[in-house]
C-alpha positions in Angstrom: 0.0 0.0 0.0 1.3 3.4 -0.9 1.7 6.3 1.5 0.1 9.6 0.4 1.7 12.9 1.5 1.3 16.6 0.5 4.3 18.1 -1.2 4.8 20.6 1.7 5.0 17.7 4.2 7.3 15.8 1.8 9.8 18.6 1.6 9.8 19.3 5.3 10.4 15.7 6.2 12.3 14.4 3.2 14.5 12.0 5.2 11.5 10.3 6.7 9.9 9.7 3.3 13.2 8.7 1.7 13.4 5.9 4.2 9.7 5.0 3.8 10.1 4.8 0.0 12.5 1.9 0.6 9.5 -0.1 1.7 6.6 1.3 -0.2 5.8 4.0 -2.8 5.1 7.5 -1.5 2.6 9.4 -3.5 3.3 13.2 -3.4 0.2 15.4 -3.8 -0.3 19.1 -4.5 -3.7 20.7 -4.0 -5.2 17.3 -3.6 -3.9 15.8 -6.8 -1.0 13.3 -7.1 1.9 14.9 -8.9 4.4 12.1 -8.6 5.7 9.1 -6.7 8.8 8.7 -4.7 10.1 5.1 -4.9 13.2 3.1 -4.0 16.0 3.3 -6.6 15.9 -0.4 -7.2 12.2 -0.2 -8.0 12.8 2.6 -10.5 15.7 0.6 -12.1 13.4 -2.4 -12.4 10.7 -0.2 -14.0 13.2 1.2 -16.5 14.3 -2.4 -17.5 10.6 -3.4 -17.8 9.8 -0.4 -19.9 12.8 -1.0 -22.3 11.7 -4.7 -22.6 8.2 -3.6 -23.5 9.4 -1.2 -26.2 7.2 -1.1 -29.3 8.5 -0.7 -32.8 7.2 -0.7 -36.3 6.9 -4.1 -37.9 8.9 -2.7 -40.8 11.9 -2.9 -38.5 11.6 -6.7 -38.1 14.0 -8.9 -40.0 12.2 -10.5 -43.0 12.1 -14.0 -41.5 10.4 -12.7 -38.3 7.9 -10.7 -40.2 6.9 -13.8 -42.3 6.7 -15.9 -39.1 4.5 -13.3 -37.5 2.2 -13.1 -40.5 1.9 -16.9 -40.6 1.1 -17.3 -36.9 -2.4 -18.4 -36.0 -4.3 -18.3 -32.7 -4.5 -21.6 -30.8 -7.9 -23.3 -31.4 -8.7 -23.1 -27.7 -9.3 -19.4 -28.2 -11.8 -19.7 -31.1 -14.7 -18.6 -28.8 -13.0 -15.1 -28.7 -13.4 -14.8 -32.5 -17.2 -15.1 -32.0 -17.1 -12.0 -29.7 -15.6 -10.0 -32.6 -18.5 -10.9 -34.8 -21.1 -9.4 -32.4 
């Protein structure tokens, strides 16, 4: 569970929230709206790795063999009921 704190409190007691962020995210608010999150460095680094892994790119950048394999791929028959949902 994240801890929510106003920006003024966050700046006055930065050390406290720096330590708290090692255990859980700290949501920083301004005028009742969340403006950012303070998290542990290792959580941020993990997020950056995840974000890079999830990078999207145009299919035109795929090597030809991978583009052909992707075009030839078919959904497993166990999911055929989902096709019916598209027809509705």
